[in-house]
N, C-alpha and C positions, 0 to 999 in steps of 0.2 A: 674360914667361918662364913664370910659373906656369900660364898658360892654354894654352900651346902644347906643354908637355911633360907626361908623366905619370911622370917618374922621381922616385922618393921622395927620393933623395939631393939632387937639385936643389931639390925642394920644401923640404926641410929647410934647405938653405942660404939659401933665400928667407926662411924664418922667422928664421934667425939674422941676416940683413941687416936685417930690419925691427926686430929687438930692438936692434941696434947703432945704427940711425938714431934710434930713440926715446930711447936713452940719451944720444946726442950732443945731441939737441934739449933735453933736460931738465937737462943737466949745469950749465948756467949758472943755472938757477933754484934750485940747491942743494936740490932735493927728493930727497935721497939715500935716505930710507926707501922712497919710492915706487919708485925705480929698483932698489933691491936686491930688493924684493918682486917687481917685474915680471920682473927677470932670472931669479930663482929659479923662478918659476912657468912662464915661457915655456920656459926651457931644460930643465927637468925634463919638461915635457910634450913638448918636441921629441924628447927621448931616447925617451920612451914611443912617440912617433909612429914612430920608426925600428924599435923592437923589436916592437911589436904590429901588424905590417903584414898582418893577416888579418881576415876578418869585417868587422863594422861598428865595430871599435874605433877605427880611424883617424877615422871620421866623428865619434865622440864627442870624441876628442882635439882635432880641429880646432875643433869647436864650443866646447870649453872654452877653447882659445887665443884665440878671437875674443871670448869672453865673452857667448855667446848664452844667454838665459834658457832653462831654469832653472839653467844652469851659470855664472851671472854673479856669484856672491857675492864673488869675489876682486877684482872691479873697484873696489869702494869703498875698499879699502886703498891703491889707487893714485891714484884721482881726488881724494882728500882733500888731496893735496899738490901737485897740478899745476893751473896756472891759465891763463887767456886762450887764446892760440893753441895752446899745448901740449895743453890740454884738448880743443880742437877737433880737433887732429891725432889724439889718442888715440881720439876717438869716431867719426871718419870715415876718414881716409886710412889709418890703421893697419890697418883691417879689410879694405881692398880686396883685397890679394893672397890673404888667407885665404879670402875669399868665393869667389874664382875656383877655389881648390883644393877647397873644400867642394862646389862644383858637380860636380866630376869624380868624387868618391867618395861621391856622394849615396846615402843609404839611404832608400828611399821611405817606410818606416814612421816615419821621423823626423818626419813631420808631426804625429804625436800628441805627440811630445816637445816640439815647438815650441808646440803648443797648451797643454800643461801649463806651459811657460815663460811664456806670456802670462798664464795664471792667476796664477802666482807674482808676476809683475811687477805686476799690478793690485792684488793683495792687499798687496804690499809698499808700493806707492805709497800705498795707503789708510792705512798706518800711518806713513808717512814725512813729516816736517815740515821737513826741511832743504832749502832751495831748490836747492842744487847737486846733492844726491843725487837730488832729484826730476827735475832736468834729465837727469842721467845715466841714471836709470831710464827716462825717457821715450824717450831715444835708444835704449836697449837694446830697448825694446818695439817701436819703429818698425823697428829692424833685424830683429827677429823676423818682422814682417810682410813685410819685403822678402825675407827668405830663403824664406818661405812662397810668395811670388809667384814667386821664381826658378825653382823646379822645376815651376811650372805654365806660366810664360811667361818665357823668358830675356831677350828683348830688352826687353820691358816693364819688367822689374825693373832691368836695368842702367841704363836711361834714368832711372828713378826714383831709383836710388841716386846717380847722378852729380848729378842735380838736388838731391837731399837734401843731398849734401856741400856744394854751392855755398851753399845756404841756411844750413847750420850754420856755415860760415865767417863769414857775416855776423852770425849771432845769438850764437853761443857766446862768441866773443872779446870782445864787448861785455858779455855777461851776467856773466862772472866777473871783471870789472875790479877789483872790490874783494872782500875776503873777507866783508864784512858782507852781510846779506840785502838785496840790491839787485836790482831787477827792473824790467822795463819792459813796456808794454802790447803791443808788437809780439810779444815772446816768448810772452806769455800767449796771444794770439790764435792763434799758430801751433800751440802745444801743446794748445790746446783743440779741435784739429781743425776750425777754422773752415772753412766750405765754400770750396772752391777754394784752400785753402792746401795746402802740400806733404804734410803728414801725412794730410790728408783724402784726397788722391789715392792715396797709398800704400795706405791701408786700403780704399778703394773698389775699386781694381783687384784687390787680394788677395781681398777678399770675393767679388767677382764670379767669380773663378776657383774659389774653394772651393765656391761655390754649385753649380757644375756637377756636383760629384761627392758632396757631402754637405750636404744642407739643414739637418740637425739641428745639425751642427757650426757652421754659419754663425749659426743662431739663438742658440746658446750664446755665440758670440763677440760678437754685438751686445749681449747682456745684460752681458757683461764690460766692453765699452767704456763702458757707462753708469757703471761703477765709476770708470773713469779720469776721466770728466767731473766726477764728484763730487769727486775728489781735486784736480783743477786749479781747481775753483771756490774752493778754499781760497786760491789765488793771487789769483783775481778779487776776493774779499772783501777780502783784504789790500790790494790796490791801490786799491780803491774808497774805503777809509777813510783812505788816506794823503793828506797834503797834496800839492798839485801841485808837482813838482820838475823843474827843467830836465834833470836827469840821466835822468829817465824817458823823455825824448823824443829822446835823442841819436842814435839811428840810424834815425829815421823816413825820412830821404832814401833810404837803402838800401831800406828796407822798401817804400816806395811805388813804387820802381823795380821791385822784384822781384815785387810782387803781381800786376800785369798779366801778367808773364811766366809766372806759375804756370798761367794759363789756357792 
């Protein structure tokens, strides 16, 4: 619906439906503080979306509703209280209708904002030590790359986004099984942008598109990506010094099924 119309009222009702769906999903988890935060943020932004329907204000508002960096700081107040499949839903499917609307009201100078967002993400990752927040940040950062790719090549990015969603369904639900700092090798390798993994492809395609019109920007981005590698090496070191545990290998069947598919 959001892709085939450009009626603001219909878009707004899609926003409302997504909020309601999210609340239904999380009601059983008793994560009420997250739900109240989410409802207030989304509905107040929805009202602004209806009122400020001129210029590039709507573009900013939709970016904030999705939680695209650098407007992503409200996300942590919500993710701290949601777990397993609901976390996966929040980081992937919840963003899909918003992404399609963002495409239609795109403001081309927004690429600089996305670039600043990546810088924020990497600097924040560098100071973040909580596993779950790192996972959320990494997802936000990958989503920034996907949006960058979208306005350079739509088909490419939609394909990547859908593939990214499928992979996250496999990884995140296992990842946040317990609230303790629990982690496995598969997740680490994917988030370290291991060659031929999904985040690697997202970044390679986006970089190749950016390279066509701004070489300097691409060079800066590559330097920033080095920061994220340093950050996730913290996971690597942590895993390397742990004792071998059955828990750490529990989704390797999924993983070895998915890995050839990435190619």
